[in-house]
C-alpha positions as CSV (number, residue, x, y, z in Angstrom):
1,M,24.7,56.0,-50.4
2,F,23.2,52.4,-51.1
3,S,23.6,50.7,-54.4
4,V,21.1,50.4,-57.2
5,I,20.7,47.7,-59.2
6,H,17.7,46.4,-61.8
7,G,16.3,43.1,-62.7
8,R,13.1,41.5,-63.6
9,V,10.8,40.0,-61.3
10,T,10.2,36.4,-62.3
11,Q,8.4,34.8,-59.7
12,I,6.1,35.5,-56.3
13,I,7.5,33.4,-53.4
14,K,5.5,35.1,-50.7
15,D,2.5,37.3,-51.0
16,T,1.0,38.8,-47.8
17,P,-0.8,42.1,-47.8
18,E,2.2,43.5,-45.9
19,L,5.2,41.8,-47.6
20,Q,6.1,40.3,-50.7
21,E,9.1,37.9,-51.8
22,V,10.3,37.8,-55.3
23,W,12.7,36.1,-57.3
24,V,14.7,38.7,-60.0
25,Q,16.5,38.2,-62.5
26,I,19.6,40.6,-62.0
27,A,20.0,42.5,-65.3
28,D,23.9,42.4,-65.5
29,S,24.4,38.7,-64.4
30,G,20.9,37.0,-65.5
31,R,21.3,35.5,-62.0
32,L,18.2,34.6,-59.8
33,E,17.8,36.0,-56.5
34,R,15.6,37.0,-53.9
35,A,14.1,40.3,-53.2
36,Y,11.6,42.2,-50.8
37,N,8.4,44.4,-51.5
38,Y,6.7,46.3,-48.9
39,P,3.3,47.4,-51.0
40,Q,2.5,49.6,-47.8
41,L,5.5,51.6,-48.9
42,Y,4.8,51.2,-52.4
43,R,2.5,48.8,-54.4
44,R,2.5,44.9,-55.1
45,V,4.4,44.1,-58.2
46,E,3.9,41.2,-60.7
47,P,6.0,38.9,-62.2
48,G,7.2,40.5,-65.6
49,E,7.9,43.9,-63.8
50,E,11.3,45.9,-64.1
51,V,12.6,46.7,-61.0
52,R,15.0,48.8,-59.4
53,M,16.6,47.5,-56.1
54,N,18.6,48.4,-53.0
55,S,21.5,45.6,-53.4
56,A,23.3,46.0,-50.3
57,A,22.6,43.9,-47.7
58,V,23.2,41.5,-51.0
59,Q,26.7,42.8,-51.3
60,L,27.9,42.5,-48.1
61,G,26.1,39.2,-47.6
62,L,23.6,39.7,-44.8
63,G,21.8,37.4,-42.7
64,T,17.8,38.0,-42.3
65,G,18.5,41.2,-44.4
66,G,20.2,39.8,-47.0
67,R,17.9,40.1,-49.4
68,H,17.3,43.0,-51.9
69,F,14.9,45.5,-51.5
70,I,12.5,47.1,-54.6
71,L,12.6,50.8,-54.5
72,P,9.6,52.8,-55.3
73,E,9.2,54.7,-58.6
74,Y,6.5,56.7,-59.4
75,P,5.8,57.7,-62.9
76,E,3.3,60.2,-62.0
77,D,1.6,62.2,-58.9
78,F,0.2,59.6,-56.4
79,L,-1.8,61.4,-53.5
80,C,-3.3,59.5,-51.1
81,E,-5.7,60.5,-47.9
82,F,-4.2,59.8,-44.5
83,S,-5.8,58.8,-41.0
84,G,-3.3,60.1,-38.8
85,H,-0.3,62.4,-38.7
86,I,2.8,61.4,-36.8
87,M,5.7,60.4,-39.0
88,K,7.5,57.2,-39.4
89,L,10.5,56.7,-41.1
90,R,10.9,60.7,-40.6
91,Y,12.7,63.0,-42.2
92,T,13.3,59.9,-44.8
93,P,12.2,60.6,-48.6
94,W,9.8,57.3,-47.2
95,Q,8.7,59.0,-44.5
96,M,4.6,58.3,-44.0
97,P,2.0,59.3,-41.5
98,V,0.0,57.3,-39.4
99,L,-2.6,57.0,-37.4
100,A,-0.4,56.8,-33.5
101,A,-2.4,55.5,-30.6
102,E,-1.2,58.7,-28.7
103,E,-3.3,61.3,-31.2
104,E,-6.1,63.0,-30.5
105,K,-7.6,61.3,-33.6
106,S,-7.1,58.2,-32.3
107,P,-9.6,56.4,-30.1
108,Y,-7.3,55.5,-27.3
109,H,-6.3,59.3,-26.7
110,P,-8.4,59.7,-23.4
111,I,-7.1,56.1,-22.2
112,M,-3.8,57.4,-22.8
113,E,-4.4,61.2,-21.6
114,N,-5.0,59.6,-18.3
115,C,-2.5,56.3,-16.9
116,D,1.5,56.4,-16.5
117,S,1.2,53.0,-14.4
118,L,1.8,49.6,-15.6
119,D,0.4,49.0,-12.1
120,G,2.4,45.7,-11.6
121,A,2.1,44.2,-14.8
122,P,4.8,41.7,-16.0
123,V,6.9,43.1,-18.9
124,V,9.1,40.6,-20.4
125,A,12.5,41.8,-22.0
126,A,14.2,39.9,-24.6
127,S,17.2,40.8,-26.8
128,L,17.0,38.7,-29.6
129,H,13.6,38.5,-32.1
130,S,13.6,34.7,-31.9
131,M,13.0,34.5,-28.2
132,L,9.4,35.4,-29.1
133,P,7.5,32.1,-29.7
134,G,9.4,30.7,-26.7
135,I,8.3,33.0,-23.9
136,I,4.5,33.0,-25.2
137,L,4.7,29.1,-25.4
138,G,6.2,29.1,-21.9
139,F,3.8,31.3,-20.7
140,R,0.8,29.5,-22.3
141,E,1.7,26.3,-20.8
142,T,2.0,27.7,-17.5
143,F,-1.0,29.9,-17.3
144,G,-3.6,27.6,-18.8
145,G,-6.6,28.7,-21.0
146,S,-6.1,31.1,-23.6
147,P,-4.0,34.2,-22.4
148,K,-3.9,37.7,-24.4
149,A,-0.3,38.2,-25.6
150,C,1.5,41.1,-26.9
151,Y,4.2,42.1,-28.8
152,I,6.0,45.6,-28.7
153,M,8.5,45.6,-31.1
154,T,10.9,48.4,-31.0
155,D,13.1,49.9,-33.6
156,G,16.3,48.6,-32.7
157,A,16.3,46.1,-36.0
158,A,13.8,45.6,-38.8
159,L,11.4,48.7,-38.6
160,P,8.5,46.8,-40.8
161,I,7.1,44.0,-39.1
162,A,5.7,42.4,-41.7
163,L,9.6,41.1,-42.2
164,S,8.9,38.4,-39.4
165,D,7.3,35.3,-40.0
166,L,7.5,34.5,-36.7
167,V,5.1,36.9,-35.9
168,R,2.8,35.9,-38.6
169,D,3.2,32.6,-37.8
170,L,2.4,33.4,-33.8
171,K,-0.6,35.0,-35.2
172,A,-2.2,32.5,-37.7
173,R,-2.1,29.7,-34.0
174,R,-3.6,32.4,-32.2
175,W,-1.0,32.4,-29.6
176,L,0.2,36.6,-30.3
177,D,-3.3,38.6,-30.0
178,V,-2.1,42.2,-31.1
179,T,1.6,43.7,-31.7
180,I,2.7,47.1,-31.4
181,T,5.1,49.0,-33.5
182,T,7.2,51.9,-31.5
183,G,9.3,54.6,-32.5
184,N,10.1,54.2,-36.5
185,A,9.2,50.6,-36.5
186,F,5.5,50.3,-38.2
187,G,3.1,48.0,-39.4
188,G,1.8,46.6,-36.2
189,D,-1.6,46.7,-35.1
190,L,-0.9,49.6,-33.3
191,E,1.2,52.0,-33.7
192,A,3.2,53.7,-30.6
193,V,5.6,56.8,-30.6
194,S,7.6,55.9,-28.0
195,L,8.1,52.7,-25.6
196,P,6.4,53.8,-22.7
197,S,3.5,54.7,-24.7
198,A,3.4,51.2,-26.1
199,L,3.9,49.6,-22.8
200,L,0.5,51.9,-21.4
201,L,-1.1,50.6,-24.3
202,A,-0.3,47.1,-23.9
203,K,-1.8,47.4,-20.2
204,H,-4.6,49.5,-20.3
205,V,-6.3,49.3,-24.1
206,V,-4.6,45.9,-24.8
207,K,-5.3,44.9,-21.3
208,A,-2.7,41.9,-22.0
209,D,-1.8,39.1,-19.4
210,L,1.7,38.6,-21.2
211,I,3.5,41.8,-22.5
212,V,6.9,40.8,-24.5
213,V,9.0,44.0,-25.5
214,A,12.2,42.8,-27.9
215,L,13.2,43.8,-31.1
216,G,12.4,42.6,-34.5
217,P,14.6,40.7,-36.6
218,G,18.2,41.8,-37.9
219,I,20.0,41.9,-35.0
220,V,23.4,44.3,-35.2
221,G,26.5,43.1,-33.3
222,T,30.0,44.6,-34.1
223,G,32.3,42.6,-31.6
224,T,32.3,45.6,-29.0
225,K,30.6,45.6,-25.3
226,M,28.2,48.2,-26.3
227,G,28.0,48.1,-30.0
228,F,25.3,45.6,-30.4
229,S,21.1,45.4,-30.8
230,G,19.9,44.1,-28.1
231,I,21.6,46.3,-25.4
232,E,18.6,47.8,-25.9
233,Q,16.9,45.4,-23.3
234,S,18.9,47.4,-20.3
235,W,16.8,50.3,-20.7
236,V,13.7,48.2,-21.1
237,I,14.2,46.8,-18.2
238,D,15.1,50.2,-16.1
239,L,11.6,52.0,-18.1
240,T,9.6,49.0,-16.6
241,H,10.6,49.5,-13.0
242,R,10.1,53.5,-13.4
243,M,7.0,53.0,-14.9
244,G,5.3,50.4,-12.0
245,G,5.9,47.0,-13.6
246,K,7.9,43.9,-12.9
247,A,10.8,43.2,-15.4
248,I,11.5,39.6,-16.4
249,A,14.9,39.6,-18.4
250,V,15.2,36.9,-20.7
251,P,19.2,36.2,-20.6
252,R,20.7,35.0,-24.0
253,I,21.9,31.4,-22.8
254,S,23.7,29.0,-25.5
255,G,25.5,25.9,-25.0
256,A,26.0,25.4,-28.8
257,D,27.5,28.8,-29.9
258,P,31.1,28.1,-30.8
259,R,32.1,31.6,-29.9
260,E,33.7,31.7,-26.6
261,R,31.8,35.0,-25.4
262,H,28.2,33.5,-26.0
263,R,28.4,30.5,-24.4
264,G,26.5,29.7,-21.2
265,I,25.1,33.3,-20.5
266,S,26.3,35.8,-23.4
267,H,28.4,38.3,-22.7
268,H,25.6,40.9,-24.3
269,S,23.5,39.6,-21.1
270,L,26.2,40.6,-19.0
271,T,26.6,43.8,-20.3
272,V,23.1,44.6,-20.1
273,L,22.9,43.6,-15.8
274,E,26.0,46.1,-15.8
275,L,24.5,48.8,-17.3
276,I,20.4,48.3,-15.8
277,S,19.8,50.1,-12.0
278,N,17.2,48.4,-11.4
279,P,17.2,44.6,-11.0
280,P,15.0,42.3,-13.0
281,L,13.7,38.6,-12.6
282,V,15.3,36.2,-14.3
283,A,14.0,32.7,-14.4
284,I,17.0,29.7,-14.8
285,S,15.8,27.1,-16.1
286,K,16.2,23.3,-13.9
287,H,16.5,21.5,-17.4
288,L,19.7,23.4,-18.9
289,T,22.4,21.1,-19.3
290,S,25.3,20.6,-17.5
291,E,27.7,22.8,-19.1
292,S,25.8,25.8,-19.4
293,R,24.2,25.2,-15.9
294,Q,27.9,25.4,-14.7
295,R,28.8,28.5,-16.3
296,V,25.6,30.1,-15.0
297,E,26.5,29.0,-11.7
298,A,29.8,30.6,-12.1
299,V,28.3,34.0,-13.1
300,L,25.9,33.6,-9.9
301,A,29.3,33.2,-8.1
302,N,30.3,36.6,-9.1
303,E,29.1,39.2,-6.4
304,R,29.1,41.7,-9.4
305,Y,26.4,39.8,-11.6
306,A,24.7,38.7,-8.3
307,K,23.4,41.7,-7.0
308,Q,22.0,42.8,-10.8
309,A,19.0,40.5,-10.6
310,Q,17.0,38.6,-8.8
311,W,17.7,35.3,-10.2
312,V,14.8,32.6,-9.9
313,T,15.5,28.7,-10.9
314,V,12.6,27.4,-12.3
315,D,11.0,23.8,-13.3
316,D,9.7,24.6,-16.3
317,P,8.2,22.7,-19.2
318,V,11.3,20.9,-21.1
319,A,11.4,22.9,-24.5
320,E,12.5,20.3,-27.3
321,P,9.4,18.2,-26.4
322,L,7.0,21.2,-26.1
323,F,8.3,22.5,-29.8
324,S,7.9,19.3,-31.3
325,K,4.4,18.8,-29.7
326,Y,3.5,22.3,-31.5
327,S,5.8,21.8,-34.5
328,L,7.3,25.0,-33.4
329,Q,10.3,26.0,-36.1
330,V,12.3,28.5,-34.5
331,K,16.4,28.9,-35.4
332,S,18.5,31.3,-33.6
333,M,21.6,32.2,-35.2
334,G,21.2,29.1,-37.6
335,R,20.6,26.8,-35.0
336,D,17.0,25.0,-34.2
337,V,16.0,24.1,-30.4
338,H,17.4,20.2,-31.0
339,Q,20.9,21.7,-31.6
340,D,20.6,24.7,-29.1
341,P,18.3,23.2,-26.7
342,D,19.5,25.8,-23.8
343,Y,19.1,28.9,-25.6
344,F,15.4,27.8,-26.5
345,Q,14.8,26.4,-22.6
346,S,15.9,29.7,-21.4
347,T,13.1,31.6,-23.3
348,I,10.6,29.0,-22.2
349,A,11.6,29.5,-18.5
350,A,11.1,33.1,-19.2
351,G,7.4,32.9,-20.0
352,F,7.1,30.4,-17.2
353,L,8.5,32.9,-14.8
354,A,6.0,35.5,-16.3
355,A,3.1,33.7,-15.5
356,T,3.6,32.6,-12.3
357,V,4.2,36.1,-11.3
358,L,1.1,37.2,-12.9
359,K,-0.9,34.2,-10.9
360,E,0.8,35.5,-7.7
361,S,-0.4,38.9,-8.3
362,S,-3.8,38.1,-9.2
363,H,-4.0,35.9,-6.2
364,F,-5.0,32.6,-8.8
């Protein structure tokens, strides 16, 4: 079940083809509160309209997803023509068909029929959406020129890619060329049924220099060892290895998180290392603060974790001046690059390592 409330749209805050963010005056209280509307699931709304909303996230005080969501209402029959027949949001009242790259109607079907290997391509596996800009920036600064970057968004968190302001910003900067949404995630430039297909699309159709796999905004954590969204990083790593790619894992490192379990290398990253069968490359930046470096060294002194990755110390670009140079505004857990430089430094390091691996494999 979900809670439903009524309100009236008073103002459009953000209006893109994929997402509207609006102010709504709540019917019962008269308060002005924010709501999201997805035109792909409904239609565009205008000021003055009465709307019904799913209010569960607001009731629970959630973070990224803490908005009301406008519910579609169709007063009469409304029929569409569909280009594909692969359903997303399957077996819900909102299921909708998309043209998946794998299906026969797709122009990419012949390619997808005849490929099954990543042919040594580096794949960066991240556990948080906020890692995406730093990875791309670190890669670009190291690779040089205008590399082609592809982001594969899994269905481990937000399902509509439209929710991501980071993706919009990166595409506006022309740092991110192609997005692929896989599983029940939707709205990417390309749609894929499965993560393996998405990886093959990135390699053989997009021909990306940089492939990043991460969930969308809105992670889930429960305080338990296994109950967090980013645990999917473990199977992204192993899948990349089994498909003939080179997995680069981004460790979640923080010098500012008030929770001890997330200081240095987060317990989430350590859980991922415990679960994997194939050790990934992991970049450790020379520019970490002394406290974080000591905590990382303590992890590496533990044979259990030392063998679970190929740890590479890198002399990557320093994050703070690099983010300032490009006016890159990113936060993780409410903290920006100045408040938690180690977190963002580790994303730069991962991008740096991916570019280095690609250059070495290409004999640049």
